N, C-alpha and C positions, 0 to 999 in steps of 0.2 A: 476413444474407440475401444471396444472390448478386446480383451487379450486374445481370445480365440481367433478373431478375424486377423489381428496383427500377426499372430504366429503362423497362420495359414499363408499369409502374404510373404512372410520371411521364407517359409519352406518352398513355396512355388517359385518365388523369385530366385532363390539360390539354385533350385533345380534347373531352371531355364539358363542361368548363368553357366552352370557346369555342362549342360548340354551343348552350349555354344563353344565353350573352351575345348572340351574333348572332341566334339563332333567336327569342329573346324580343323583340329589337328589331324584327325583321321582323313578327312577329305583332302587336306593339304598334302599329306603323305601319298595319297593315291594319285594325285594329279601332278605332283611336282617332279616326278621322275628322278627322285633321289637328291634333289637340290634342297638342302636343309634351310638355306636362307629364304627360299620361296615359301617353304612350309611355315617358317616362323612368321613371315610377313602375313600370310593368310590367317594364321592363328591370332596374330596381334590385331589385325583389322576387325575380324569377327568378334573377338572378345571386347574390344573397345566399343564397338557399335552396340553390341548386346548390352553391355553394362550401362551405357547411356540410356538406352530405351527402357531397361528394367528399372533403373533408379527413377526416371521420370514417371513410370507407371505405378510403382509401388511406394514411392516416398510419402505420398499423402496418407497411406494406410498404416505402414509400420515404421517409416523412416528409411526403409530400403537399406538396412545394414548389410545383410547377406554375408556377415563376417563377424565371428566372435570377438576379434580384436576391436572392431568398431563398436560393438554392443557393450563391451566392458568399458571402453572409454566414454561412451555416452552415459552409462550409469555413473561413472566416476564424476562426470561433469554435471550430474543432476538432471539430465534430459530423459532418463529412463529409470524407472523404479528398480531397485536391486532385486525385488521379489519376482520381477518379470524376466530377469537375465537368464535363469536356467531354461525357461521355456523357449526363449529366443535362440539360445545356443543349440538346444536339442533340435529345434526346427531347422536350423541352418545345416546341421550335420546330416540329418535325415534327408533334407532337400538336396544337399550336395551329392550324396550317394545315389539318390533317385535320378539326378541329372546325368550322372555317369552311366547308369543303367539305361536311361532313355537314349543317350548317344550310341551306346553299344548296340541296342536293339535296332536303331535306325540304319546301322551299317552292317547288320548281320553278324555281330560278334557275340561272344559269351556275355552273360549279364554282368559278371565281375570276373576279372582275372588279374592276379597280382603283377604289378609293374616290375620290370627288370631295368628300368632307366635310372642309372646311378646319378645321384645329385648329392655328392658328399664333399667334405673338405671345408676349411675355414673360409675360403673365398665365397662359397655358396652360402654358408651361414651368415657371413657379414652382409652379403647381398640381400638376404631376407630381412635382416635388421634394418638396413637402409631403406628397402622397399616399404616396409611397414611403417617405419618412422615417418617417411615422406608422405605416405598415403593418409595417415591420421592427421599430420600437420596440414595437409592440403584441405582435408574435410573441415577441420575446425577453424582454420584460417578463413575459409569461405563462409562458414556458418556465421562467424562474427561480423563479417563485412558485407558479403554479397551472397546470402543464402540461396537465392534463385540460381546461382551459377554452380552450385555443388555438383549436380549431375555431370555437367560439362567438364568441370575441373577434375573430377575423379576419373572419368573416361579418358581424358587427355593424359593424366598422370600415369595411369596403368598402361596405356598404349606406349608411352615413352619408356616406362620402366621395364617393359618387356625387352627393350633393346639396350638400356644402359646398365642393367644388372646382370651378373653372371648366372643367376638363378632363373631368369625370365620372370621375376616378380610374382610369386604366388601371393605373398602378403596377406594370407588368410588361412587360419588353422583348419577350418572346415573344408576348404578347397584342397588343402594339402592332404588331409586324411582321405578324401574321396578319390583324389587322383592316384593314390597308391593302389587303388583297385582297378586301374586301367593300364594295361601294358601296351600303350600307344605313345605317340609323340608327346602328349601332355602329361604322361605318367611320371611317378617318382617311386623308387623302391620303398617298401614299407620300412626297411632298415633306416632310411634317411629321413623319415618324417619327424621323429622326435627332435632332431637338431633344427629342422626348419621351424617347427612350432615354437620351440624355445626361443629362437631368434626373433620370430614374429612378435611373441608376447613381450620380449625384452624391448623391442623397438617401440611397441605401443606404450610401455611403461616409461621409457626414457622420453618420449614425446611429451607425456603428461608432466614429468618432472621439470622439464625445461620451459614448457609453454603454458602450463596451467595458470589459471588465475584471471 
């Protein structure tokens, strides 16, 4: 399939994913009456469901990465040409910011506004390492044994990781960057994004070191 179509699929899929992540966080905050557990539950359910639907829809076109960490691993494993990697990552980042803007517009908020949601400290960074390590391990474990189950496994893992990681499992550099432009429940301070992204890329690399081959 030609690169242009695959890149558009990555951008649109990532945009819809971020619209679900940010939009469900906003809706949850408005309806939960200050109960953060309920907000997180709503955010988790919407994200997991959207992720499953989007992977099923876009996987036949682009592989439904929606995540630079997944794209880099796929290229390292030989599933994606390295020359296509920059286009994929740019599409994912552009799509992620577009999704944030879409969510904000749906709820009558400014297009972008920097987050003040602090997510710092070694525990948060370690959580992102674990979240990304696990995500990539789940994807490639299923690809090798039961490829048809990848969408379900990924959605299940992210749904669970929202609750068992201190960071609520961003596990995605493009998502992390875009969520820094949303001062809502799903946001992250721009100051905290470099640590998250470094942990995510390290988690991806460590997964390759231990399980490649």
